[in-house]
N, C-alpha and C positions, 0 to 999 in steps of 0.2 A: 119844348126841348126836343131836339133831334136825337134819335136813338140809333146807335150803330153796333154792329158786331164786326170786330176786326179779327180775322181768322187766318191762320196759316193753313194752306191747302185749298183745294178746289172742290166745290160741291158737285156731286153727280146726281142725275135723276135717280129716284128711289123713294122708299117709304119715309126715310128721315127727312128728305127735302119736302115731300108732300105734307108731313106733319108741321115742319117749320112754316111753310107757306100758309097753312091753315091758321096758325096763331098770328103770324105776322100780318095777315090780312085783317085781323080783328083789332089791331092796335090803332089807337088815335095817334096820328102823326106818322104812322108807318115805322118800318124798321129796315134800315139799309145794311147790306152786308158788303164788306170790303175784304177781298181775299188777297193774300200775298203769298209768294212762294220763292224759296231759294233753291235753285236747281243744281247748283254746284255741289259736288260730293265733299262737304267739309267735315272735319272732325266734330264730334258732338258739341264740345264747348263753343267752338267757333260758329257752328250752325245756330245754336241757341242765341248767341249774341247778334248774329246777322238777322235772324228772324225778329229779334227785339227791335233792331234798327228799322226794319221794314214796317213793323206794326206801329212803332212810335211815329214814323213819318206820316201815318194816316190819322193820327189823333188831331181833331180840330182844335184850334186855339181856345183855351178856356174850358175845354171839355173835362168832365169827370171821367177818369179812367178806372175801370174795375177790371183787375186782372183775375182771371179764373185760374186757381192754382190749388193743388191738393193740400198745400200747407197753409191755406188761408183760413179766414174766420168762417164758421158755419153760420149762415144767416137763415132766419125763417122768412116765409113769404111776407109776413107782417113787417119784419125789419127792413126788407127790401122796399116795401111800400113807403115806410116812414123815411127812408133815405131818399127815395125818388121825390117825395114831397118836399123834403128839405132842399134838395138840389134845384128843384123847380122854384121854390121860394127864394133861393139865392140867385136866381136868374142865370143859372149855368146854361150855356148855349147848346150843349150836347152831352150825351151820356154814351160812352164807348165801353163795350165789354170786349176784352181781349182774350182770345182762345189761342194758346200757343201750339207749337208743334208737338210731335210725339215725345220729345224729351223735356217739355216744359218751357217756361219763359227764361229769357236771359236776364241778367242782373239789372241792366239799364231799365227795362220795362217794369220790373218789380219795384225799383227805386222810384220811378215816376208815378206809379199807381197811387190813386187816392185811397183805394182800399183793395185788399186782396181777399177774395172770397173762394171758399171751397164748396163744391156741390156734394160733399160728403166723402166718406172713406172709399167708396167704390170708384173704379175707373170707368169712365163713360167714353164711348166712341165720339170723336170730335164732331161728326156730323149730327149726332143725336144731341150734343150739347147745344148746338144752335137752336134746335127745337125746344129744349128745356128752357133756355133763356127767353125765347119768344113767349113761351107759355107763362113764365114767371113775371115778365114785364106786363103781359096782358092781365094776369092775376093782380098785380100791384095796382094797375089802373082801375080794376074793378073794386078793389079794397078801398081805394081813395074816393071812388065815385059812389060807394055804398051799394054797389051792385051785388046781387045774391050769389054770383058765381063762386065766391070764396065764402066758406062757412067756417066759423071758429068753434 
Protein backbone atom coordinates (compact mmCIF):
# COMPACT_ATOMS: atom_id res chain seq x y z
CA UNK A 1 0.00 0.00 0.00
CA UNK A 2 1.33 3.39 -1.01
CA UNK A 3 1.52 5.88 1.89
CA UNK A 4 1.19 9.64 1.40
CA UNK A 5 1.12 12.77 3.44
CA UNK A 6 -1.01 15.45 1.84
CA UNK A 7 -0.10 18.78 3.41
CA UNK A 8 -0.99 22.42 3.14
CA UNK A 9 2.25 24.42 3.04
CA UNK A 10 5.82 23.89 1.94
CA UNK A 11 8.55 22.16 3.95
CA UNK A 12 11.75 24.04 4.56
CA UNK A 13 15.12 22.63 5.51
CA UNK A 14 15.54 22.28 9.24
CA UNK A 15 15.41 19.81 12.13
CA UNK A 16 11.77 18.88 11.50
CA UNK A 17 12.52 17.89 7.90
CA UNK A 18 15.62 15.98 9.02
CA UNK A 19 13.52 14.03 11.54
CA UNK A 20 10.85 13.35 8.91
CA UNK A 21 13.48 12.12 6.43
CA UNK A 22 14.96 9.84 9.11
CA UNK A 23 11.70 7.96 9.68
CA UNK A 24 10.48 8.13 6.09
CA UNK A 25 13.68 6.40 4.96
CA UNK A 26 12.93 3.47 7.31
CA UNK A 27 9.48 2.77 5.91
CA UNK A 28 8.83 -0.23 3.72
CA UNK A 29 7.30 1.21 0.57
CA UNK A 30 8.42 4.75 1.35
CA UNK A 31 6.36 7.80 2.14
CA UNK A 32 5.52 10.46 -0.41
CA UNK A 33 4.66 14.03 0.52
CA UNK A 34 2.35 16.08 -1.66
CA UNK A 35 2.24 19.76 -0.79
CA UNK A 36 -0.51 22.16 -1.79
CA UNK A 37 -0.81 25.87 -1.26
CA UNK A 38 -3.42 28.56 -1.79
CA UNK A 39 -1.63 31.86 -2.25
CA UNK A 40 -4.67 34.12 -2.62
CA UNK A 41 -5.60 36.07 0.52
CA UNK A 42 -9.02 34.50 1.09
CA UNK A 43 -11.23 34.85 4.17
CA UNK A 44 -10.69 31.94 6.59
CA UNK A 45 -13.82 29.92 5.66
CA UNK A 46 -13.12 30.25 1.93
CA UNK A 47 -9.43 29.40 2.42
CA UNK A 48 -10.29 26.25 4.39
CA UNK A 49 -12.66 25.08 1.67
CA UNK A 50 -10.13 25.86 -1.08
CA UNK A 51 -7.38 23.98 0.79
CA UNK A 52 -9.80 21.05 1.17
CA UNK A 53 -10.36 21.06 -2.61
CA UNK A 54 -6.61 21.11 -3.25
CA UNK A 55 -5.97 18.25 -0.81
CA UNK A 56 -8.88 16.14 -2.08
CA UNK A 57 -7.61 16.50 -5.64
CA UNK A 58 -4.45 14.66 -4.54
CA UNK A 59 -6.17 11.66 -2.92
CA UNK A 60 -5.59 8.60 -5.11
CA UNK A 61 -8.70 6.67 -6.20
CA UNK A 62 -9.66 4.07 -3.59
CA UNK A 63 -7.28 5.47 -0.99
CA UNK A 64 -7.98 5.53 2.71
CA UNK A 65 -8.09 9.17 3.80
CA UNK A 66 -7.07 9.97 7.36
CA UNK A 67 -7.77 13.58 8.28
CA UNK A 68 -5.63 14.86 11.12
CA UNK A 69 -7.84 17.17 13.17
CA UNK A 70 -7.97 18.30 16.78
CA UNK A 71 -11.58 17.07 17.05
CA UNK A 72 -10.80 13.57 15.81
CA UNK A 73 -10.46 10.27 17.63
CA UNK A 74 -7.39 9.74 19.78
CA UNK A 75 -5.70 6.59 18.52
CA UNK A 76 -2.96 4.55 20.11
CA UNK A 77 -0.03 3.27 18.08
CA UNK A 78 -1.54 -0.20 18.34
CA UNK A 79 -4.87 1.06 16.98
CA UNK A 80 -3.07 2.61 14.01
CA UNK A 81 -1.23 -0.66 13.38
CA UNK A 82 -4.50 -2.63 13.46
CA UNK A 83 -6.15 -0.15 11.08
CA UNK A 84 -3.15 -0.31 8.74
CA UNK A 85 -3.35 -4.11 8.75
CA UNK A 86 -7.08 -4.02 7.97
CA UNK A 87 -6.61 -1.56 5.11
CA UNK A 88 -3.85 -3.74 3.68
CA UNK A 89 -6.06 -6.84 4.02
CA UNK A 90 -8.84 -4.93 2.24
CA UNK A 91 -6.37 -4.28 -0.62
CA UNK A 92 -6.71 -0.53 -0.36
CA UNK A 93 -4.22 0.91 -2.88
CA UNK A 94 -3.08 3.88 -0.79
CA UNK A 95 -3.21 5.53 2.60
CA UNK A 96 -3.25 9.33 2.68
CA UNK A 97 -2.83 11.42 5.83
CA UNK A 98 -4.17 14.96 5.35
CA UNK A 99 -2.60 17.85 7.27
CA UNK A 100 -4.67 20.99 6.94
CA UNK A 101 -3.68 24.61 7.04
CA UNK A 102 -3.42 26.85 10.08
CA UNK A 103 -7.19 27.01 10.50
CA UNK A 104 -7.88 23.30 10.02
CA UNK A 105 -9.71 21.30 7.37
CA UNK A 106 -12.66 22.34 5.26
CA UNK A 107 -15.94 20.48 5.55
CA UNK A 108 -15.55 18.64 2.22
CA UNK A 109 -12.34 16.96 3.35
CA UNK A 110 -13.74 15.99 6.73
CA UNK A 111 -16.84 14.55 5.03
CA UNK A 112 -14.70 12.45 2.63
CA UNK A 113 -12.28 11.20 5.32
CA UNK A 114 -12.51 7.53 6.24
CA UNK A 115 -11.39 8.47 9.73
CA UNK A 116 -10.58 11.69 11.56
CA UNK A 117 -7.70 11.31 14.00
CA UNK A 118 -6.36 13.65 16.66
CA UNK A 119 -2.73 13.71 17.73
CA UNK A 120 -3.88 14.84 21.17
CA UNK A 121 -5.04 18.02 22.83
CA UNK A 122 -1.75 19.79 22.19
CA UNK A 123 -1.24 21.89 19.07
CA UNK A 124 1.71 20.70 16.98
CA UNK A 125 3.66 22.64 14.33
CA UNK A 126 2.59 21.34 10.92
CA UNK A 127 6.14 20.46 9.90
CA UNK A 128 6.59 18.42 13.08
CA UNK A 129 3.31 16.59 12.39
CA UNK A 130 4.90 15.19 9.22
CA UNK A 131 7.68 13.66 11.32
CA UNK A 132 5.18 12.35 13.89
CA UNK A 133 3.17 10.61 11.17
CA UNK A 134 6.28 9.12 9.57
CA UNK A 135 7.38 7.77 12.97
CA UNK A 136 3.94 6.35 13.75
CA UNK A 137 3.64 4.59 10.39
CA UNK A 138 7.13 3.15 10.96
CA UNK A 139 6.06 2.06 14.46
CA UNK A 140 2.90 0.46 13.04
CA UNK A 141 4.99 -1.49 10.53
CA UNK A 142 7.24 -2.65 13.37
CA UNK A 143 4.24 -3.73 15.47
CA UNK A 144 2.81 -5.71 12.57
CA UNK A 145 6.19 -7.27 11.82
CA UNK A 146 6.88 -8.23 15.44
CA UNK A 147 9.94 -5.97 15.55
CA UNK A 148 11.03 -4.91 19.06
CA UNK A 149 11.03 -1.17 18.21
CA UNK A 150 7.60 -0.90 19.85
CA UNK A 151 7.27 -2.25 23.38
CA UNK A 152 3.92 -2.58 25.11
